[in-house]
C-alpha positions in Angstrom: 4.2 8.5 -27.8 0.6 7.4 -27.9 -0.3 5.0 -25.3 -2.1 2.7 -27.9 1.1 2.4 -30.0 3.0 -0.8 -29.9 5.9 1.1 -28.3 3.8 2.8 -25.6 2.9 1.3 -22.0 0.4 -1.4 -22.4 -0.1 -1.9 -18.6 1.9 -3.1 -15.5 4.2 -5.8 -16.0 4.9 -8.6 -13.5 7.6 -6.7 -11.6 5.2 -3.7 -11.3 2.5 -5.9 -9.7 4.9 -7.8 -7.4 6.2 -4.6 -6.1 2.6 -3.4 -5.5 1.8 -6.6 -3.5 5.0 -6.1 -1.4 3.9 -2.4 -0.9 0.4 -3.4 0.2 1.7 -6.0 2.6 4.4 -3.8 4.1 2.1 -0.8 4.8 -0.5 -2.9 6.3 1.9 -4.7 8.5 3.9 -1.4 9.4 0.5 0.3 10.3 -0.7 -2.6 12.5 2.8 -2.9 14.1 3.2 0.6 14.8 -0.3 0.8 16.3 0.4 -2.3 18.5 3.5 -0.8 19.8 1.7 2.4 20.9 -1.1 -0.1 22.5 1.4 -1.9 24.5 2.5 0.7 27.2 -1.0 2.1 27.6 -2.8 -1.2 27.7 -5.3 0.0 25.0 -4.9 -2.9 22.6 -6.7 -3.1 19.8 -7.6 0.6 19.7 -4.2 1.9 18.2 -3.6 -1.2 16.5 -7.0 -0.8 14.5 -6.2 2.8 13.7 -2.7 1.8 12.5 -4.2 -0.8 10.4 -6.5 1.6 8.7 -3.8 4.2 8.2 -1.7 1.2 6.6 -4.5 0.3 4.3 -5.1 3.9 3.3 -1.4 4.4 2.6 -1.1 1.2 0.5 -4.3 2.3 -1.6 -2.7 5.6 -2.2 0.5 4.1 -3.3 -1.2 1.7 -5.6 -3.4 4.2 -7.1 -0.3 6.3 -8.0 1.4 3.3 -9.6 -1.9 2.5 -11.7 -2.2 6.1 -12.6 1.0 5.8 -14.7 -0.6 3.2 -17.1 -3.7 5.4 -18.1 
C-alpha cells in the first residue's frame, strides 16, 4: 500500500500519541528514580540522579523516534 493512499497510514492517532506521552513520562521518572536510589546509600545526590535522568531522556527519545519512524 502507498502511504499517500486513503487506506495507508496517515500519521499517529490519539492512542499512539498518548502512549508516547506515557512512555516519555515513565522513562524520565524511572531514570531519575533509579539514579536517586543509587545516590541514597553513597550520599552523592544529585550525581546519579542526573545521570539517570539523562539516560531516561535518551531512552524516551529513542522509543519515540522508533514510534514516529513507522509513519514515514
